[in-house]
C-alpha positions in Angstrom: 97.6 106.1 48.8 96.4 107.9 51.6 97.9 107.9 55.3 95.1 105.8 56.6 95.4 103.3 53.7 98.9 102.9 54.4 98.8 102.3 57.9 95.9 100.0 57.4 98.3 98.1 54.9 101.1 98.1 57.5 98.7 96.8 60.2 97.8 93.6 58.0 101.6 93.0 57.5 102.3 93.3 61.2 99.6 90.8 62.1 101.6 88.2 60.0 104.6 88.6 62.0 106.3 85.8 64.1 107.1 86.7 67.8 111.0 87.3 67.1 110.2 89.6 64.0 110.4 93.4 63.9 109.0 95.1 60.8 109.7 98.6 59.3 107.1 99.4 56.5 107.9 102.4 54.5 106.3 103.9 51.4 107.0 106.8 48.7 103.9 108.0 47.0 104.2 110.8 44.1 101.6 112.1 41.7 103.5 114.7 39.6 102.7 116.4 36.2 105.8 116.8 33.9 105.7 119.0 30.5 108.8 119.3 28.3 108.9 122.4 26.0 111.5 123.8 23.5 111.3 126.9 21.0 108.5 127.9 23.4 106.1 125.2 22.5 104.9 122.3 24.4 106.6 119.1 22.9 105.5 116.5 25.7 103.1 116.6 28.5 102.4 113.6 31.0 101.6 112.6 34.5 103.0 110.2 37.0 101.1 108.6 39.7 103.4 105.8 41.8 103.5 104.3 45.3 106.4 102.4 46.2 106.4 100.2 49.3 109.7 99.1 51.3 109.8 96.6 53.9 112.8 95.9 56.2 112.4 92.9 58.4 114.7 92.4 61.5 115.3 89.3 63.6 117.9 89.5 66.0 121.0 91.3 64.6 120.0 90.3 61.1 117.8 92.3 58.6 116.8 92.1 55.0 114.9 94.7 53.0 113.0 94.7 49.7 110.6 96.7 48.0 107.7 96.6 45.4 105.4 98.8 43.3 101.8 98.7 44.5 99.2 98.6 42.0 96.8 100.9 43.7 94.2 98.0 44.1 92.7 97.4 47.4 92.9 93.6 46.9 96.2 93.3 44.9 98.3 95.3 47.1 98.1 93.5 50.3 98.9 90.2 48.3 101.8 91.9 46.9 103.2 93.2 50.3 102.3 90.0 52.0 104.4 88.0 49.0 107.2 90.3 49.8 107.3 89.7 53.2 107.4 86.0 52.5 110.4 86.3 50.3 112.2 88.2 53.0 111.5 85.9 55.6 113.1 83.2 53.4 116.3 85.2 52.8 117.0 86.4 56.4 118.2 83.1 57.7 121.0 83.2 54.9 122.4 86.6 56.0 124.9 87.3 58.6 124.5 89.3 61.7 125.1 93.0 61.1 126.9 94.6 63.8 125.9 98.1 62.9 122.1 97.3 63.0 120.3 100.3 64.7 116.7 101.3 64.8 114.6 103.3 67.0 112.7 101.2 69.7 110.8 104.4 71.0 107.5 104.5 69.2 106.7 108.1 67.7 104.0 109.6 65.7 104.1 112.7 63.3 101.8 113.9 60.5 102.3 116.6 57.9 99.8 117.5 55.2 100.5 120.1 52.5 98.7 123.4 52.7 99.7 125.0 49.8 97.9 125.2 46.5 99.5 125.2 43.0 98.2 126.1 39.7 97.1 123.6 37.1 100.0 122.5 35.2 98.6 123.6 31.8 98.0 127.2 33.5 101.4 127.6 34.8 103.1 126.3 31.3 100.6 128.8 29.6 102.0 131.8 31.7 105.5 130.9 31.2 105.0 130.6 27.3 103.2 133.7 27.3 105.5 135.7 29.5 108.5 134.2 27.2 107.1 134.9 24.0 109.9 135.8 21.6 112.4 133.6 23.5 114.0 130.2 22.5 112.8 128.5 25.7 113.8 125.0 26.4 113.1 123.2 29.6 110.8 121.1 31.8 108.1 121.7 34.5 107.5 119.1 37.1 104.9 119.8 39.9 102.7 117.6 42.2 102.6 116.1 45.6 104.9 113.8 47.2 104.5 111.9 50.3 106.6 109.5 52.6 105.1 107.0 55.0 106.7 105.0 57.6 105.1 102.5 60.1 106.7 99.9 62.3 105.5 96.8 64.4 107.2 98.8 67.3 104.5 101.6 67.0 105.9 104.2 64.8 103.5 106.0 62.8 104.9 108.9 60.5 103.2 110.7 57.5 104.8 113.4 55.5 103.3 115.1 52.5 104.7 118.1 50.5 103.5 119.9 47.2 105.9 121.8 45.1 106.9 122.9 41.6 110.2 123.2 39.9 110.5 125.2 36.5 113.9 124.4 34.8 114.6 126.1 31.6 117.1 127.6 29.3 117.0 130.4 26.7 119.0 129.8 23.7 120.5 132.4 21.5 122.5 130.0 18.9 125.2 127.3 18.9 126.2 126.9 22.5 125.2 130.6 23.8 122.4 130.3 26.2 121.1 131.4 29.7 119.9 128.8 32.2 117.5 129.7 34.9 115.1 128.2 37.3 112.0 128.9 39.5 110.9 126.2 42.1 109.1 126.5 45.5 105.9 125.5 47.2 103.8 129.0 46.5 103.4 130.0 42.9 104.0 133.7 42.0 104.0 134.6 38.2 105.4 138.2 39.0 108.6 136.3 40.1 108.6 134.2 37.0 108.3 137.2 34.9 111.2 139.0 36.8 113.5 136.0 35.9 112.4 136.2 32.3 112.9 139.9 32.3 116.5 139.5 33.7 117.4 137.0 30.9 116.1 139.4 28.2 118.5 142.0 29.6 121.3 139.5 29.6 120.7 138.0 26.1 121.0 141.7 24.9 124.5 141.4 26.0 125.1 137.8 25.1 124.9 138.8 21.3 128.0 140.9 21.7 131.2 139.5 20.7 132.9 137.8 23.7 135.6 139.4 25.6 138.8 137.2 25.9 139.9 136.7 29.5 143.5 135.5 30.2 144.2 132.7 32.9 145.0 134.1 36.4 143.2 135.5 39.3 139.8 137.4 38.8 137.4 139.3 40.7 134.1 137.7 40.4 130.5 137.4 41.6 129.0 133.9 41.9 125.2 133.9 41.5 123.3 131.3 43.7 123.4 128.7 40.9 127.1 128.6 40.9 127.4 128.6 44.8 124.9 125.7 44.8 127.7 123.8 42.6 130.3 124.7 45.0 128.4 123.4 48.0 127.4 120.3 46.2 130.9 119.4 46.1 131.4 120.2 49.8 128.4 117.9 50.7 130.4 115.2 49.2 132.1 114.1 52.4 132.3 117.4 54.0 129.8 117.1 56.8 129.3 113.2 57.4 130.5 111.8 60.8 131.9 108.7 59.2 134.1 110.7 56.6 135.3 112.8 59.6 135.9 109.8 61.6 138.0 108.0 58.9 139.7 111.2 58.0 138.3 111.3 54.5 136.5 114.7 54.6 137.7 117.6 52.7 137.1 119.8 55.7 139.7 118.0 58.0 141.9 120.9 58.0 139.0 123.1 59.2 138.1 120.3 61.7 141.8 120.4 63.1 141.6 124.3 63.4 144.6 124.8 60.5 142.5 126.4 58.0 139.2 128.8 58.4 136.3 129.9 56.6 134.9 133.4 56.5 132.9 134.4 59.8 130.0 135.3 57.2 129.7 131.8 56.3 126.9 129.8 58.3 125.4 126.6 56.9 122.5 124.9 58.5 120.8 121.7 57.6 117.2 123.0 57.7 114.6 120.2 58.2 112.2 123.0 59.2 111.7 123.8 55.2 109.4 120.8 55.1 109.7 119.2 51.5 111.5 116.1 52.8 110.3 113.8 55.8 111.3 114.7 59.2 112.1 111.2 60.1 114.7 108.3 59.0 113.8 105.0 57.6 114.8 103.4 60.9 112.2 105.3 62.8 114.4 108.3 64.5 112.9 111.7 64.2 115.1 114.4 62.8 116.1 117.9 64.7 114.6 120.9 63.3 118.1 122.2 62.6 121.6 120.9 62.6 124.3 123.8 62.3 127.1 122.4 60.0 129.2 125.7 59.9 128.6 128.3 62.4 130.4 131.7 61.6 133.1 130.0 59.7 133.8 127.3 62.4 132.9 123.6 62.5 129.4 123.0 63.7 127.7 119.4 64.1 128.4 116.6 61.7 125.5 114.7 60.2 125.0 111.4 61.7 123.1 108.4 60.3 121.9 105.2 62.1 124.9 103.0 61.3 127.4 105.8 62.1 125.4 106.4 65.5 125.9 102.7 66.4 129.7 102.7 65.5 130.6 105.5 67.2 128.0 105.9 70.1 126.5 109.3 68.7 122.8 110.4 68.5 121.2 110.2 64.9 120.5 113.4 63.4 120.2 112.5 59.9 118.7 110.2 57.6 122.1 110.2 55.4 125.4 111.8 56.1 124.8 114.7 53.3 122.8 117.7 53.3 119.4 117.5 51.6 117.9 120.9 53.1 121.1 122.8 53.0 120.6 126.8 54.0 123.6 129.4 54.0 122.8 132.6 56.0 122.3 135.7 53.8 124.7 138.6 53.8 124.3 142.2 53.5 124.8 142.8 49.8 121.6 144.2 47.8 120.7 142.8 44.5 120.7 146.1 43.0 124.4 146.7 44.4 125.9 143.6 43.0 127.3 144.9 39.9 128.6 148.1 41.3 130.3 146.3 44.0 131.8 144.0 41.8 133.0 147.0 39.6 135.4 145.0 37.1 135.6 141.3 36.7 133.5 138.3 36.0 129.5 137.6 36.7 129.4 133.9 37.1 126.0 132.5 36.5 126.8 128.9 36.6 129.5 126.3 37.2 129.7 123.0 35.6 131.6 119.7 35.7 132.9 120.2 39.2 135.2 117.9 40.7 138.0 117.7 43.3 141.4 118.8 42.3 143.0 118.5 45.7 140.4 117.0 48.1 142.6 117.3 51.0 143.1 121.1 50.5 139.3 121.4 49.6 140.4 122.4 46.1 137.9 122.3 43.4 138.2 122.5 39.6 135.2 123.2 37.1 134.1 125.1 34.1 132.1 128.3 33.7 129.5 128.1 30.9 125.9 129.5 30.7 125.7 133.2 31.9 129.0 134.1 32.4 129.7 138.1 31.9 132.4 140.4 31.7 131.5 143.4 33.9 133.0 146.8 33.3 132.7 149.6 35.9 129.4 147.9 37.2 127.8 147.2 33.8 127.6 143.9 32.1 129.7 144.7 29.1 130.4 141.3 27.1 129.9 137.7 27.3 133.0 135.7 28.6 134.3 132.7 27.0 134.2 129.3 28.8 137.0 129.1 31.5 138.3 126.6 33.8 138.5 127.4 37.4 140.7 125.6 40.1 140.5 127.2 43.6 140.1 126.3 47.1 136.8 126.9 49.1 139.2 128.0 51.9 139.8 131.0 49.8 136.4 131.2 47.8 134.4 131.0 51.1 137.3 132.3 53.4 139.7 135.1 53.0 138.7 136.1 49.6 134.9 136.2 50.3 133.7 139.8 50.4 130.3 139.7 50.7 126.8 137.5 50.3 123.7 138.9 49.1 120.6 139.7 51.4 118.3 137.7 48.8 118.6 134.1 48.9 117.4 131.9 46.0 115.5 128.5 46.7 116.6 125.9 44.4 115.0 122.4 44.1 116.9 119.2 42.9 115.7 118.5 39.4 116.5 114.8 39.8 113.6 112.5 39.0 115.5 109.3 38.3 113.5 107.3 41.4 110.8 109.9 41.5 111.1 113.9 42.2 113.6 114.6 44.6 112.8 116.3 47.9 116.3 117.7 48.2 116.6 121.8 48.3 119.2 124.6 48.9 118.4 128.1 49.9 121.4 130.1 49.0 122.8 133.5 48.4 125.3 135.0 45.8 128.8 135.5 46.8 131.1 138.2 45.7 134.8 137.1 46.1 137.8 139.2 45.4 139.6 136.6 43.5 138.8 133.2 41.6 141.6 131.5 40.1 141.2 130.9 36.3 143.4 127.9 35.2 142.7 128.1 31.3 
C-alpha cells in the first residue's frame, strides 16, 4: 500500500459520507523480514506484509471506530472499507455522547519517506553468524519498512514511512549463564556489530569464572544503557502524563511539588525528530519536534493527548501520555573510562522484572540477571550472582548519580505483537555511588 493508493481509498470513503458525518481514516503498513536463530544457526525465517485500516466515524459528539485487514486487492479493499463504514454507521446511533471527543479541525499535510538502505536480511544474518562463530547465539533479526497514514474528510493528509532493523540476541554459556545484547537502527554497520560481539567474548571469558558472592546492602555500580532503559520504562508508567499528574497518580509528584529533585545532569526529551514513529496523532494533530520532560533535573512539559487536552484545556503534544521516542542527554564519562571510574563494585548489564515497590516515593524493585559482574580495581573480575535491588530513582538519578556516559545507545523496542513497534530510546549508561541490594 503506497501513500497515493491509501489517499485514493480514503477519497472513496469520503464520497459516501453523509453531510453531518466526519471520518478519519488511518492505516498501518508493514513489510518485514524475521529470522530466528539458535546455536548460531538459522532455525526459522519468514516475511510479513500487512496493511491494517482503521476508521473513526464522528457524528455530533459521538464517535465509533473499527478496523479491518486489507487484502491488497484493488477491488476487494474498497469493498472491505465500505462495509466497515456501514457497520460503524449502524453503531453510532447507539453510543452516548463523548464529553472528551477532540480532533483537529485544521487541515494539515505531511509526508516522510525513508531514505536509508538496509542490507538484505540473508546478508545481515550471514554476517552475524560469521562474526559470531564459536558462540552459542540465540536471537531474532527483524527488519523492513513501516508506514503510517492518516486522512480525514476535513482535509488531513499525512504519510510517514520508516525503515529500520533490530537484532536482539543472547550468547549462552551454560544453564542460566548468558549475556544479552542488541544492535538496532536505520543504518547498518557490520563493524559496530563486530564490536558488540567482541565485547561479549571478553565478558564470556569472565563469565566462566566462579561467581563472587555479594552481600545485601548498598553497592557502588555502573548501569549499562539496557539497565537504564528498564528504569526509565518504569518511570514512563505514569511519570510524564498530563492525566496522571492532574489526578495525582504520577510517581513524580514529589518532583513536581518541589519536594524532591533529580541530578542536574538528567535531561529527558520526547524526541519526535528521530523519525521512527509518525509525527501526527490519530486525531489529526501534528506533534512538536521535541517535548522536554525533565530539564536539568527539574520538571519540564507533560505529555498531553487529545482527550486530556479537551478535559484540561491544554494543547495536544502527544499521541499517548507516555514516551515513545525518549532521549536522555549524554554526560562526560568516556566508554574506556567506565571501569576505572567504577573502580570496585558492580557492572550491571541488564535489569529484569521491575515493578514499583513504593510508587509515591518513585521506588523500584527488580532483579539483576544477564551481564552483571564484580569489578575489582577497574577490572572485570568475576560474574555476580542474581540480586534483587530496591531503590528510588530520586537516588539513582538524583543524589547518587555520579556520571552519565558520553556514548548513547539507540535501542528499538522488540515488541511485535501488533506489528513491529516504532518505540525507541537513546540512552547513556549511568555510574551511581550506591544501589541498594535487598537480597
